[in-house]
MDTraj code that builds the backbone (N, CA, C; nanometers):
import mdtraj as md
import numpy as np

residues = "MET ASP GLN LYS LYS LYS LEU SER VAL VAL ILE GLU HIS TRP ILE GLU HIS ASN GLU SER HIS ARG GLY GLU TYR LYS LYS TRP ALA GLN THR ALA GLY GLU LEU GLY LEU ASP SER VAL LYS VAL GLU ILE GLU GLU ALA MET GLY LYS ILE SER GLN SER ASN GLN HIS LEU MET LYS ALA LEU LYS THR LEU GLN".split()
xyz = np.array([
    [0.0852, -0.1179, 0.0000],
    [0.0000, 0.0000, 0.0000],
    [0.0896, 0.1241, 0.0000],
    [0.0615, 0.2153, -0.0913],
    [0.1438, 0.3358, -0.0973],
    [0.1042, 0.4346, 0.0132],
    [0.1869, 0.5340, 0.0335],
    [0.1671, 0.6298, 0.1423],
    [0.0369, 0.7090, 0.1275],
    [0.0005, 0.7420, 0.0053],
    [-0.1231, 0.8171, -0.0174],
    [-0.2443, 0.7345, 0.0253],
    [-0.2440, 0.6073, -0.0079],
    [-0.3533, 0.5182, 0.0319],
    [-0.3558, 0.5018, 0.1835],
    [-0.2387, 0.4856, 0.2439],
    [-0.2313, 0.4737, 0.3895],
    [-0.2888, 0.5977, 0.4568],
    [-0.2549, 0.7144, 0.4022],
    [-0.3055, 0.8391, 0.4579],
    [-0.4577, 0.8436, 0.4502],
    [-0.5138, 0.7991, 0.3397],
    [-0.6599, 0.7937, 0.3260],
    [-0.7218, 0.7031, 0.4316],
    [-0.6604, 0.5882, 0.4523],
    [-0.7112, 0.4929, 0.5516],
    [-0.7034, 0.5532, 0.6917],
    [-0.5934, 0.6191, 0.7220],
    [-0.5762, 0.6806, 0.8541],
    [-0.6803, 0.7904, 0.8759],
    [-0.7007, 0.8747, 0.7767],
    [-0.7984, 0.9828, 0.7904],
    [-0.9390, 0.9265, 0.8085],
    [-0.9729, 0.8239, 0.7321],
    [-1.1040, 0.7599, 0.7494],
    [-1.1199, 0.7079, 0.8918],
    [-1.0152, 0.6480, 0.9446],
    [-1.0181, 0.5967, 1.0820],
    [-1.0386, 0.7107, 1.1818],
    [-0.9668, 0.8206, 1.1633],
    [-0.9814, 0.9348, 1.2541],
    [-1.1247, 0.9862, 1.2553],
    [-1.1856, 0.9948, 1.1377],
    [-1.3237, 1.0432, 1.1284],
    [-1.4171, 0.9508, 1.2064],
    [-1.4041, 0.8216, 1.1839],
    [-1.4884, 0.7246, 1.2551],
    [-1.4637, 0.7305, 1.4058],
    [-1.3380, 0.7409, 1.4430],
    [-1.3012, 0.7469, 1.5851],
    [-1.3615, 0.8718, 1.6502],
    [-1.3496, 0.9843, 1.5828],
    [-1.4068, 1.1082, 1.6353],
    [-1.5575, 1.0963, 1.6527],
    [-1.6239, 1.0347, 1.5558],
    [-1.7694, 1.0198, 1.5644],
    [-1.8094, 0.9319, 1.6826],
    [-1.7312, 0.8292, 1.7106],
    [-1.7644, 0.7446, 1.8254],
    [-1.7514, 0.8244, 1.9551],
    [-1.6508, 0.9090, 1.9644],
    [-1.6363, 0.9942, 2.0829],
    [-1.7496, 1.0957, 2.0900],
    [-1.7876, 1.1491, 1.9768],
    [-1.8946, 1.2482, 1.9724],
    [-2.0237, 1.1899, 2.0300],
    [-2.0509, 1.0635, 1.9985],
    [-2.1688, 0.9967, 2.0530],
    [-2.1635, 0.9858, 2.2047],
    [-2.0465, 0.9547, 2.2573],
    [-2.0295, 0.9470, 2.4025],
    [-2.0453, 1.0847, 2.4663],
    [-1.9895, 1.1855, 2.4025],
    [-2.0023, 1.3217, 2.4550],
    [-2.1490, 1.3619, 2.4635],
    [-2.2246, 1.3275, 2.3608],
    [-2.3669, 1.3626, 2.3587],
    [-2.4387, 1.2998, 2.4777],
    [-2.4087, 1.1733, 2.5029],
    [-2.4708, 1.1025, 2.6147],
    [-2.4369, 1.1710, 2.7472],
    [-2.3106, 1.2074, 2.7648],
    [-2.2686, 1.2678, 2.8901],
    [-2.3143, 1.4125, 2.9034],
    [-2.3303, 1.4812, 2.7932],
    [-2.3866, 1.6166, 2.7982],
    [-2.5304, 1.6098, 2.8489],
    [-2.6035, 1.5117, 2.8001],
    [-2.7413, 1.4931, 2.8452],
    [-2.7440, 1.4607, 2.9946],
    [-2.6536, 1.3744, 3.0379],
    [-2.6458, 1.3391, 3.1799],
    [-2.6150, 1.4622, 3.2639],
    [-2.5198, 1.5428, 3.2185],
    [-2.4857, 1.6650, 3.2918],
    [-2.6080, 1.7558, 3.3027],
    [-2.6831, 1.7678, 3.1941],
    [-2.8040, 1.8493, 3.1968],
    [-2.9058, 1.7969, 3.2962],
    [-2.9221, 1.6656, 3.2992],
    [-3.0165, 1.6040, 3.3933],
    [-2.9742, 1.6256, 3.5380],
    [-2.8441, 1.6399, 3.5603],
    [-2.7917, 1.6642, 3.6950],
    [-2.7930, 1.8127, 3.7312],
    [-2.8406, 1.8950, 3.6399],
    [-2.8441, 2.0385, 3.6652],
    [-2.7098, 2.1063, 3.6455],
    [-2.6181, 2.0387, 3.5807],
    [-2.4839, 2.0927, 3.5571],
    [-2.4799, 2.1573, 3.4185],
    [-2.5538, 2.2658, 3.4066],
    [-2.5710, 2.3286, 3.2756],
    [-2.4405, 2.3784, 3.2152],
    [-2.3514, 2.4330, 3.2977],
    [-2.2250, 2.4830, 3.2425],
    [-2.1385, 2.3677, 3.1917],
    [-2.1458, 2.2539, 3.2584],
    [-2.0728, 2.1353, 3.2123],
    [-2.1324, 2.0868, 3.0804],
    [-2.2643, 2.0840, 3.0749],
    [-2.3332, 2.0427, 2.9520],
    [-2.2915, 2.1310, 2.8349],
    [-2.2882, 2.2613, 2.8569],
    [-2.2510, 2.3554, 2.7508],
    [-2.1085, 2.3295, 2.7026],
    [-2.0171, 2.3059, 2.7944],
    [-1.8774, 2.2817, 2.7558],
    [-1.8631, 2.1515, 2.6772],
    [-1.9350, 2.0486, 2.7188],
    [-1.9305, 1.9215, 2.6450],
    [-1.9887, 1.9408, 2.5055],
    [-2.0988, 2.0146, 2.4967],
    [-2.1586, 2.0414, 2.3657],
    [-2.0645, 2.1231, 2.2776],
    [-1.9897, 2.2137, 2.3386],
    [-1.8904, 2.2908, 2.2637],
    [-1.7822, 2.1974, 2.2081],
    [-1.7394, 2.1026, 2.2897],
    [-1.6407, 2.0039, 2.2441],
    [-1.6967, 1.9217, 2.1281],
    [-1.8252, 1.8870, 2.1361],
    [-1.8894, 1.8132, 2.0269],
    [-1.8836, 1.8932, 1.8973],
    [-1.9067, 2.0223, 1.9080],
    [-1.9002, 2.1083, 1.7902],
    [-1.7609, 2.1124, 1.7305],
    [-1.6608, 2.1133, 1.8168],
    [-1.5223, 2.1141, 1.7686],
    [-1.4890, 1.9838, 1.6967],
    [-1.5421, 1.8732, 1.7477],
    [-1.5201, 1.7449, 1.6807],
    [-1.5836, 1.7472, 1.5420],
    [-1.7034, 1.8036, 1.5331],
    [-1.7697, 1.8138, 1.4025],
    [-1.6865, 1.8982, 1.3063],
    [-1.6330, 2.0092, 1.3561],
    [-1.5483, 2.0944, 1.2723],
    [-1.4231, 2.0193, 1.2284],
    [-1.3636, 1.9471, 1.3206],
    [-1.2446, 1.8687, 1.2890],
    [-1.2752, 1.7675, 1.1791],
    [-1.3877, 1.6989, 1.1932],
    [-1.4244, 1.5999, 1.0922],
    [-1.4512, 1.6639, 0.9568],
    [-1.5063, 1.7840, 0.9553],
    [-1.5275, 1.8529, 0.8278],
    [-1.3944, 1.8762, 0.7571],
    [-1.2946, 1.9180, 0.8332],
    [-1.1621, 1.9403, 0.7746],
    [-1.1002, 1.8086, 0.7281],
    [-1.1166, 1.7045, 0.8085],
    [-1.0629, 1.5741, 0.7694],
    [-1.1324, 1.5214, 0.6440],
    [-1.2625, 1.5438, 0.6328],
    [-1.3353, 1.4994, 0.5135],
    [-1.2890, 1.5757, 0.3892],
    [-1.2605, 1.7044, 0.4055],
    [-1.2071, 1.7822, 0.2928],
    [-1.0714, 1.7270, 0.2502],
    [-0.9885, 1.6951, 0.3486],
    [-0.8567, 1.6386, 0.3178],
    [-0.8723, 1.5050, 0.2456],
    [-0.9638, 1.4229, 0.2940],
    [-0.9871, 1.2922, 0.2330],
    [-1.0370, 1.3076, 0.0893],
    [-1.1274, 1.4006, 0.0689],
    [-1.1804, 1.4249, -0.0655],
    [-1.0681, 1.4687, -0.1599],
    [-0.9771, 1.5499, -0.1104],
    [-0.8642, 1.5956, -0.1912],
    [-0.7744, 1.4788, -0.2314],
    [-0.7609, 1.3818, -0.1422],
    [-0.6771, 1.2650, -0.1715],
    [-0.7387, 1.1735, -0.2768],
    [-0.8704, 1.1768, -0.2885],
    [-0.9375, 1.0829, -0.3785],
    [-0.9581, 1.1418, -0.5115],
])
top = md.Topology()
chain = top.add_chain()
for i, resn in enumerate(residues, 1):
    res = top.add_residue(resn, chain, resSeq=i)
    for name in ("N", "CA", "C"):
        top.add_atom(name, md.element.get_by_symbol(name[0]), res)
traj = md.Trajectory(xyz[None], top)
């Protein structure tokens, strides 16, 4: 496998990995909200947004490789 293909595989993995974390963050943000920890919920949701932004950049990079 050449380096370009390896890079594509790695980026795809990062995107999937980030999405799995994003799902966990969502669950814990909801839990924080249920506990009345609104500021914690907001910060977790902010982190979720950053993961989405990161994945958008990774998807652009992946598209460029293909």
